[in-house]
C-alpha positions in Angstrom: 13.0 -9.2 0.7 14.6 -6.5 2.4 18.7 -6.2 3.1 20.1 -3.8 5.9 23.6 -3.3 5.6 25.6 -1.2 8.0 29.7 0.1 7.3 32.0 2.8 7.7 31.1 5.9 6.4 32.3 9.5 5.9 29.9 11.1 8.9 30.3 14.9 6.7 28.4 12.7 3.7 25.0 14.9 2.8 23.4 11.3 4.2 25.0 11.3 7.1 24.4 14.7 8.3 20.7 14.8 7.4 20.8 11.4 9.7 22.8 13.8 12.3 20.8 16.6 11.9 17.0 14.4 12.6 18.7 13.2 15.8 20.2 16.4 16.7 16.6 18.3 15.9 15.2 15.0 18.3 17.2 15.5 20.9 16.7 19.6 21.1 12.9 18.9 21.4 13.7 16.1 24.7 16.5 18.2 26.3 17.6 21.5 27.4 20.8 22.6 25.5 23.0 22.1 28.5 21.9 18.3 28.4 23.0 17.7 25.5 26.6 16.4 24.6 26.5 16.5 20.5 29.3 15.4 18.1 28.8 17.6 15.0 29.8 15.6 11.8 33.1 17.0 11.4 34.0 15.8 14.9 33.0 12.5 13.9 35.5 12.7 11.4 38.2 12.7 14.5 40.7 9.8 14.3 39.7 8.2 17.2 36.0 7.9 16.3 34.6 5.4 13.6 31.5 6.3 12.1 28.1 3.9 10.8 26.0 4.2 8.5 22.7 1.7 8.5 21.1 1.3 4.9 17.9 -0.2 4.1 18.0 -1.4 0.6 20.4 1.4 -0.3 18.7 4.0 1.7 20.4 5.7 5.0 18.0 4.7 8.0 20.1 5.2 10.8 23.9 5.6 11.9 25.8 5.2 15.5 29.9 5.9 16.2 32.2 5.0 18.4 35.0 7.0 20.4 37.6 4.9 21.5 39.0 6.8 24.7 42.7 6.9 25.6 41.9 5.2 28.9 41.0 2.0 27.3 37.3 1.7 26.3 35.1 2.7 23.9 32.0 4.8 23.9 28.8 4.7 21.8 27.7 8.2 20.2 25.1 9.3 17.9 23.2 6.3 17.9 19.9 6.9 15.6 17.6 5.5 13.6 15.0 7.4 11.5 11.9 6.7 13.2 10.2 5.2 10.1 12.6 2.3 9.7 12.5 1.5 13.2 11.3 -2.0 15.2 13.5 -3.4 12.2 16.3 -4.7 14.1 18.5 -1.7 12.6 19.0 -0.5 15.9 20.6 -3.9 16.8 22.5 -4.1 13.4 24.3 -0.9 14.2 25.2 -2.0 17.8 26.3 -5.2 16.9 28.5 -3.9 14.2 30.2 -0.9 16.6 30.9 -4.2 19.5 32.6 -5.6 16.6 34.7 -2.8 15.7 35.5 -2.3 19.4 36.6 -5.8 19.6 38.9 -5.5 16.4 40.5 -2.3 17.8 41.0 -4.9 21.1 38.7 -2.9 23.7 36.8 -5.0 26.2 34.4 -2.1 27.4 31.6 0.0 25.9 30.0 2.7 27.7 27.4 5.0 26.9 25.6 8.2 27.9 21.8 8.4 26.8 18.8 10.6 28.2 16.5 9.4 30.8 13.3 10.5 28.3 14.5 7.8 25.9 13.2 4.9 26.9 13.3 2.8 24.0 16.6 3.5 23.9 17.5 2.5 27.2 15.2 -0.3 27.1 17.2 -1.3 23.7 20.8 -0.9 25.7 19.5 -3.1 28.5 18.3 -5.7 26.1 22.0 -5.6 24.8 23.8 -6.5 28.1 24.5 -2.5 29.2 24.1 -2.0 32.9 23.8 1.4 34.7 27.3 2.8 35.6 28.7 6.0 36.9 29.7 9.1 35.1 32.8 8.8 33.1 35.0 11.4 30.7 33.8 14.9 30.6 30.2 14.1 31.6 28.8 16.0 34.5 28.8 13.8 38.1 25.6 14.1 38.8 22.0 15.8 38.1 20.8 16.4 34.7 19.1 13.9 32.6 21.9 11.9 31.6 22.1 7.7 32.1 25.1 6.6 31.7 25.5 2.6 31.2 28.1 0.1 30.3 29.0 -3.5 28.7 32.1 -6.3 29.1 32.4 -7.9 25.8 
């Protein structure tokens, strides 16, 4: 039987760095550098960020982060599941854990930015109850490949 766990983790640990590097490579193939809004492992250690690793049978296979914004919402960042392990509910498990963290922090609104070429991700977010919204934070308001979504908790 396959065991999937999702826990708070150090984004600078080797297994986390490997997943983040794989995500960066993937996004680098899809988008121009100006269209990628990436946080590196050191930035993911900031006090306002919670970083999660998903493990399948003990092996790190996915990650996600929650950035708590001072204006009262939390942003989903760095969502990724190794392609070999997709279709097993791992992304949904990560998102559920991120929602739980947001609720524990007293956050009632999640936001995210994803790319228009990431159809699987957009589909996942829609299935999980995210709806389109306007640009937020430091993201450009128009143009580019960004899709902005939010979910009331």
